C-alpha positions in Angstrom: 180.2 331.8 342.7 177.5 334.1 341.5 177.5 334.7 337.8 174.1 336.1 336.7 174.0 333.7 333.7 173.1 330.9 336.0 169.6 332.2 336.0 169.4 331.2 332.3 170.9 327.8 332.3 170.2 325.7 329.2 168.1 322.5 329.3 164.6 321.3 330.0 163.6 321.1 333.6 163.9 317.5 334.8 162.2 315.9 337.7 164.1 316.1 341.0 163.9 312.3 341.0 166.6 312.4 338.3 169.0 313.9 340.8 168.5 311.0 343.1 169.1 308.4 340.4 172.2 310.2 339.1 173.8 310.4 342.5 173.0 306.8 343.3 174.5 305.7 340.0 177.6 307.8 340.7 177.9 306.2 344.1 178.6 302.8 342.5 182.0 304.3 341.5 182.3 306.8 344.4 181.3 304.8 347.6 180.7 306.7 350.8 181.2 305.3 354.3 182.9 307.5 356.8 182.1 310.9 358.2 184.0 314.1 358.6 183.6 315.3 362.2 185.2 315.8 365.6 186.3 312.2 365.8 187.7 312.1 362.2 191.0 312.9 360.6 190.1 316.6 360.3 190.9 317.2 364.0 187.3 318.3 364.8 187.6 321.4 362.5 184.9 320.4 360.0 181.2 320.8 360.7 178.4 319.8 358.3 174.9 321.2 358.3 172.1 320.1 356.1 169.2 322.5 356.4 165.9 320.9 355.5 164.3 322.8 352.6 160.9 324.4 352.8 160.3 323.8 349.1 158.9 320.3 348.7 160.6 319.9 345.3 164.0 320.0 346.9 163.3 317.3 349.5 164.9 314.6 347.5 168.0 316.6 346.9 168.2 317.1 350.7 167.7 313.3 351.3 170.2 312.2 348.7 172.9 314.7 349.7 172.6 313.5 353.3 172.5 309.8 352.3 175.6 310.1 350.1 177.4 312.4 352.6 178.5 314.8 349.9 179.5 317.6 352.3 181.3 315.2 354.5 183.4 313.9 351.6 184.5 317.4 350.7 185.1 318.1 354.3 187.3 315.0 354.6 189.5 316.4 351.8 189.8 319.8 353.3 190.3 318.2 356.7 193.7 317.0 355.4 194.7 320.6 356.0 195.4 321.7 359.6 192.8 324.5 360.0 193.2 327.2 362.7 189.4 327.5 363.1 186.4 325.3 362.5 185.0 325.4 359.0 181.2 324.8 358.4 179.7 323.3 355.3 176.0 324.2 354.8 173.3 323.1 352.3 170.3 325.5 352.5 167.6 327.3 350.5 168.7 330.8 349.3 165.4 332.6 348.6 165.6 331.7 344.9 169.2 332.5 344.4 171.4 330.0 342.5 174.6 330.4 344.4 177.5 329.1 346.5 179.9 331.1 348.6 182.4 331.2 351.4 181.6 333.6 354.2 184.6 334.7 356.2 182.5 336.3 359.0 181.3 332.9 360.2 183.8 330.7 358.4 181.3 328.8 356.4 180.8 327.4 352.9 177.2 327.5 351.7 175.7 325.8 348.7 172.1 326.5 347.7 169.4 324.0 346.7 168.6 326.3 343.8 172.1 326.0 342.4 172.0 322.2 342.7 168.6 322.2 340.9 170.1 324.3 338.1 172.9 321.7 337.7 170.3 319.0 337.3 168.5 321.1 334.7 171.7 321.7 332.7 172.7 318.0 332.6 171.9 315.8 329.5 169.0 313.4 329.8 171.3 310.4 329.3 174.6 311.3 327.7 175.9 314.4 325.9 177.2 314.2 322.2 180.7 314.3 323.7 180.0 311.2 325.9 179.5 312.9 329.3 176.9 310.9 331.2 174.1 312.5 333.1 175.4 311.5 336.5 178.9 312.9 335.7 177.3 316.1 334.5 175.7 316.4 337.9 178.2 315.3 340.5 181.2 316.8 338.6 180.2 320.5 339.0 178.9 319.8 342.5 182.3 318.7 343.7 184.1 321.4 341.7 181.9 324.2 343.1 182.3 322.9 346.7 186.1 322.6 346.3 186.2 326.1 344.6 184.5 327.6 347.7 186.7 325.5 350.0 189.7 327.1 348.3 188.4 330.5 349.3 188.2 329.2 352.8 191.7 328.0 352.8 193.0 331.3 351.5 191.3 333.2 354.3 191.9 330.8 357.2 195.6 330.2 356.3 196.2 333.8 355.1 197.5 332.6 351.8 199.0 335.4 349.7 197.5 335.5 346.2 198.9 337.1 343.0 196.1 337.7 340.6 192.4 337.2 340.9 191.3 335.1 343.9 188.5 333.5 341.8 191.1 332.2 339.3 193.3 330.9 342.1 190.3 329.1 343.7 189.5 327.4 340.4 193.2 326.3 340.1 193.3 324.8 343.6 190.0 323.0 343.1 191.3 321.6 339.8 194.6 320.5 341.4 192.7 318.6 344.1 190.4 317.0 341.6 193.3 315.9 339.5 194.9 314.1 342.5 191.9 311.7 342.7 192.0 308.3 341.1 192.2 308.3 337.3 188.6 307.2 337.0 187.2 309.6 339.6 189.3 312.5 338.2 188.2 311.9 334.7 184.5 311.8 335.7 184.6 314.9 337.8 186.7 316.8 335.2 184.3 315.8 332.4 181.3 316.8 334.3 182.7 320.1 335.4 183.8 320.9 331.8 180.3 320.0 330.6 178.8 322.5 333.1 181.2 325.3 332.1 180.4 324.7 328.4 176.6 324.6 329.1 176.6 327.8 331.0 178.9 329.5 328.5 176.3 328.9 325.7 173.8 331.0 327.7 176.3 333.6 329.0 175.9 337.2 327.9 179.1 338.6 326.6 179.0 342.3 327.6 180.8 344.8 329.7 179.3 343.3 332.9 180.6 339.9 332.1 184.1 341.2 331.5 184.0 343.2 334.7 182.9 340.3 336.8 185.3 338.9 339.4 184.8 335.4 337.8 186.3 334.4 334.5 184.0 333.8 331.6 182.7 330.3 331.5 184.6 329.4 328.4 187.8 330.7 330.0 187.1 328.4 333.0 186.5 325.5 330.7 189.8 326.0 328.9 191.7 326.5 332.1 190.3 323.3 333.5 191.1 321.4 330.3 194.7 322.8 330.3 195.2 321.8 334.0 194.0 318.3 333.2 196.2 317.9 330.1 199.2 319.4 331.9 198.8 316.9 334.8 199.1 313.9 332.5 199.4 314.4 328.7 198.9 310.8 327.9 195.9 310.2 330.0 194.2 313.4 328.8 195.5 313.4 325.2 191.9 313.2 323.9 191.4 316.8 325.1 193.7 318.0 322.4 193.2 315.2 319.9 189.4 316.0 319.8 189.9 319.7 319.6 188.6 320.6 323.1 191.9 322.4 323.8 193.8 324.4 321.1 197.3 323.0 320.4 198.9 326.4 321.0 197.5 326.5 324.5 198.3 322.9 325.1 202.0 323.5 324.6 202.3 325.3 327.9 199.8 323.3 330.0 202.5 321.2 331.7 204.1 324.4 332.9 200.8 325.8 334.0 200.0 322.7 336.0 203.5 322.7 337.5 203.1 326.3 338.6 199.9 325.6 340.4 201.3 322.5 342.0 204.4 324.3 343.2 202.3 327.2 344.6 200.1 324.8 346.5 203.0 322.9 348.0 204.8 326.1 348.9 201.9 328.0 350.4 199.6 325.3 351.7 201.9 322.3 352.0 203.2 323.1 355.4 199.7 323.0 356.7 198.9 319.5 355.4 198.5 316.6 357.8 200.2 314.5 355.1 203.9 314.9 354.5 205.6 315.3 352.0 203.2 317.8 350.5 203.3 316.2 347.1 203.8 312.9 345.3 202.0 309.6 345.7 201.4 309.9 349.5 199.4 313.0 349.0 197.5 311.5 346.1 196.6 308.5 348.2 195.4 310.8 351.0 193.2 312.8 348.7 191.8 309.6 347.1 191.1 308.1 350.5 189.3 311.2 351.7 187.2 311.4 348.6 186.1 307.8 349.1 185.4 308.4 352.8 
């Protein structure tokens, strides 16, 4: 993930302390207890590295990410897949670059302190006009971004064939996993991720460079996420259409869009899952348990 518009995120800079408070508040709903690691359910294929920041302003982000075991929780989800090689998750400073990426040369997912700080800046002080809380606007995109980059890792490590753009496919797999969480957790992460896409979209330059980028435009990613959510459960997410966040014409085909992604995931990745069958309530319970770990 490296759209240039992240350098111009909207919002007033907030104290890093707000990140700590928001994550701690989120933890009342999303408790953390277990670790992904050699003795865990991932078969020893997940490694987590928190690199202490040199910038003092990021120290609380470092402490809170470690205390709440954010990378371990994402690793626990991806650890439900039998990986042929070890996958490393790393939090580090990136010389001022707001970014996150998967590096195939060393099989690692990296997320930068600078990107996390930009997410804090973009979040509302308390609650957005649409009702998205500050803590959801922070932890939602953090998990979405980490699962997006994890999807790139799955494609590479499992040699998954992809039709279309890999960035779109990574968004779809990340959304599918998020929508397998408990209704409360899924709604919070989806709302927070949608808020972040909308916030970045308002500052995104619409020019030839944006259209040429490997990533979709932020509004496109917003509507794709909204469609996936609505398609997964029209009753639960009916407000997305009722309140006008998703056009009715697009909404008509969202059930089919969700089904297409679900079928592709089960067909291409399902055989690698530690949980069988590769769909249904058993898989949902496994994802939910990993997210709470």
